[in-house]
C-alpha positions in Angstrom: 0.0 0.0 -0.1 2.6 2.6 -1.0 1.5 6.3 -0.4 2.2 7.3 -4.3 2.4 4.7 -7.1 2.8 5.5 -10.8 1.7 3.0 -13.3 3.7 3.1 -16.6 2.7 -0.2 -18.5 1.6 -0.3 -21.9 -1.6 -1.8 -21.4 -4.4 -1.0 -18.6 -6.7 -3.9 -17.9 -10.4 -3.5 -16.9 -11.7 -7.0 -16.0 -15.4 -6.6 -17.2 -18.7 -7.0 -15.4 -18.3 -10.9 -15.0 -15.6 -10.1 -12.4 -18.3 -8.8 -10.1 -20.4 -12.0 -10.2 -18.8 -13.5 -7.0 -19.4 -10.5 -4.9 -22.1 -10.1 -2.2 -21.5 -6.4 -1.5 -25.0 -4.6 -1.6 -25.2 -2.2 -4.4 -21.7 -3.1 -6.0 -23.1 -5.0 -8.8 -25.7 -2.3 -9.5 -22.9 0.3 -9.5 -20.4 -1.4 -11.4 -21.6 -0.5 -15.1 -20.5 3.0 -14.3 -16.9 2.1 -14.0 -16.8 -1.3 -15.7 -17.3 -2.4 -19.4 -19.4 -5.3 -20.3 -16.5 -7.3 -21.3 -12.8 -7.4 -20.4 -11.2 -4.4 -22.0 -7.6 -3.2 -22.5 -6.8 0.7 -22.5 -3.6 2.3 -23.8 -0.9 3.3 -21.2 1.7 6.1 -22.0 5.0 4.4 -20.7 7.2 7.0 -21.9 5.5 9.6 -19.9 5.0 7.4 -16.8 8.9 6.7 -16.6 9.5 10.4 -16.9 6.9 11.3 -14.3 8.7 8.6 -11.9 12.1 9.9 -12.6 11.0 13.5 -12.2 9.3 12.8 -9.0 12.3 11.1 -7.5 14.4 14.0 -8.3 11.7 16.4 -6.7 12.1 14.2 -3.4 9.3 11.9 -3.5 9.6 8.2 -2.8 7.6 6.6 -5.6 6.4 3.1 -6.0 5.9 1.8 -9.7 4.4 -0.8 -11.6 3.9 -2.0 -15.2 1.0 -4.5 -14.3 -1.9 -4.2 -11.9 -1.6 -6.5 -9.1 -3.9 -9.6 -9.3 -6.4 -8.3 -6.8 -8.9 -10.5 -4.9 -10.1 -12.2 -8.2 -7.0 -12.5 -10.0 -8.2 -10.1 -12.9 -5.3 -7.5 -12.6 -8.0 -4.7 -13.0 -7.7 -1.1 -12.8 -9.8 0.2 -10.0 -13.2 2.0 -10.1 -11.6 5.5 -9.6 -9.9 5.2 -13.0 -12.6 3.1 -14.9 -15.3 5.9 -14.1 -13.2 8.2 -15.8 -12.7 6.0 -18.9 -16.5 5.1 -19.0 -18.2 8.3 -18.1 -15.7 11.2 -19.2 -14.2 9.4 -22.1 -17.0 7.1 -23.1 -14.8 4.2 -23.4 -12.7 5.9 -26.2 -9.8 5.9 -23.9 -6.7 8.1 -24.8 -3.3 7.0 -23.6 -2.8 7.7 -20.0 -0.6 7.4 -16.9 -2.5 6.2 -13.8 -1.1 7.9 -10.7 -2.3 6.0 -7.3 -2.7 7.8 -4.1 -3.4 6.2 -0.8 -6.1 8.4 0.4 -7.9 6.0 2.4 -5.9 3.6 4.4 -3.9 4.5 7.6 -1.2 4.7 8.8 0.7 6.0 5.5 -1.9 8.4 4.2 -0.2 11.7 2.6 -1.1 15.0 4.2 -3.2 17.5 2.3 0.1 19.5 1.7 1.9 16.7 0.5 -0.9 15.9 -2.0 -0.7 19.6 -3.1 2.9 19.4 -3.6 2.6 16.4 -5.5 0.3 18.2 -7.9 2.9 20.8 -8.5 5.5 18.2 -9.0 3.3 16.3 -11.6 3.0 19.7 -13.3 6.8 20.2 -13.5 7.1 16.6 -14.9 4.8 17.2 -17.6 6.4 20.5 -18.4 9.7 18.8 -18.8 8.7 15.8 -20.9 10.5 15.8 -24.1 7.2 15.5 -26.3 4.9 17.9 -27.8 1.6 16.0 -27.0 -0.9 17.8 -25.0 -1.5 16.4 -21.3 -4.5 16.6 -19.4 -4.6 16.0 -15.5 -7.9 14.3 -14.2 -8.7 13.4 -10.7 -11.8 11.4 -9.6 -13.2 11.1 -5.9 -16.2 12.3 -3.9 -16.2 15.2 -1.5 -17.2 14.4 1.9 -18.8 11.0 2.7 -20.1 8.8 4.1 -21.4 11.7 6.4 -21.9 14.7 4.3 -20.3 18.0 5.7 -21.4 20.6 3.4 -19.4 23.3 5.2 -16.0 21.5 4.5 -17.1 20.8 0.9 -17.5 24.6 0.4 -14.2 25.4 2.1 -12.3 23.0 -0.2 -14.2 24.4 -3.1 -13.4 28.0 -2.2 -9.6 27.2 -1.5 -9.5 25.7 -5.0 -11.3 28.4 -6.7 -9.3 31.3 -5.1 -5.8 29.2 -5.4 -5.6 29.7 -1.6 -2.9 27.1 -0.9 -2.9 27.6 3.0 -6.8 27.3 3.1 -6.5 24.0 1.4 -3.5 22.5 3.0 -3.7 23.5 6.8 -6.8 21.5 7.6 -6.1 18.7 9.9 -5.8 15.0 8.8 -8.6 14.0 11.0 -11.2 15.8 8.7 -9.8 13.5 5.8 -10.7 10.0 6.7 -13.1 7.3 5.4 -14.8 8.5 2.2 -13.9 12.2 2.8 -10.1 11.2 2.3 -10.9 11.2 -1.4 -10.6 15.0 -1.2 -6.8 14.6 -1.3 -7.3 13.5 -5.0 -8.7 17.2 -5.5 -5.7 18.6 -3.8 -3.3 17.1 -6.2 -5.1 18.7 -9.1 -5.5 22.0 -7.5 -1.5 21.8 -7.0 -1.0 21.0 -10.4 -3.2 24.1 -11.6 -1.8 26.4 -9.0 1.1 28.0 -10.8 -0.8 28.2 -14.2 -3.2 30.5 -15.8 -6.0 28.1 -15.7 -8.8 29.3 -13.3 -11.0 26.6 -11.4 -14.8 26.8 -12.6 -17.3 24.8 -10.4 -19.6 22.9 -12.9 -21.8 21.5 -10.1 -22.0 20.6 -6.5 -24.8 18.3 -5.2 -24.9 16.9 -1.5 -26.5 13.7 -2.1 -28.2 12.7 1.1 -29.3 9.3 1.7 -30.9 9.6 5.3 -31.8 11.9 7.8 -28.9 11.2 9.7 -26.8 13.0 7.2 -25.4 10.0 5.4 -24.6 10.0 1.8 -22.0 11.4 -0.6 -21.2 15.0 -1.6 -20.3 15.2 -5.3 -19.0 17.9 -7.6 -17.5 18.5 -11.0 -14.9 21.2 -11.8 -12.6 22.1 -14.6 -9.6 24.2 -14.7 -9.2 26.3 -18.1 
C-alpha cells in the first residue's frame, strides 16, 4: 500500500462485469456498469510519460512506487480500480486516450499523505509534464467524492473556495482527522489543485450536489470542476 504509485505499463486492464459476479456486497453489482465495461477491456498506457514522471518525482524528493502491471487483486483479474474506470467510461465514453494512472493512498492508515503533500505532488506532476520531451497535450484528471459517508457541506464549500481562490494555505492547513474514510478522497482534488496552482487556468465549478441518503446525514457530496 504505497503512499504514491505510478503505473507506466503499455496496457491497462479492466476486468469487465463478470468479475463482479462473485461479490455479495450490496449495491456493488448495480454500480459496476458506471466504471466497468461489459467485457474485459484493455486501455492504452503512456509508458514514456510514466517513466519520465517517476524519474522527475524522484528528483523532486518523492519516494515513488511503480508498476507495469496491476496486481492480481481478490479475483486474479489484474484490473484497474473503479476510480479510474469511472473516468474511462463516463468522461472518455470508452474511447480511452493513452494515460498514466497515478495512485494515491487516500484511504488507509497509517501512511496516508497530508493535504500539503498532495498539493506538492500536484505541483511536481506539473513540473514533470512541462519537462517531458514530447509535444503531446497532457490533461490532468482526478476522481473522488467530496465529504462522505457523512456529508459535511461546510467542509465541501471550504475546499471548493480554496481551489477556486488558489488559496494554498486554506486547502492544506486543515487537520488530517478531517480527511478519513470516504472524505479522504478530497486528497485527489488537492493534487489537481496543486498542478493547476502556478498556471493561468482558473477553477470553474460545474456543479455541486450533496446527495443525502438519510436524515442522519449519510450520503456522498459530489462535484465536478474544470480548470481552463
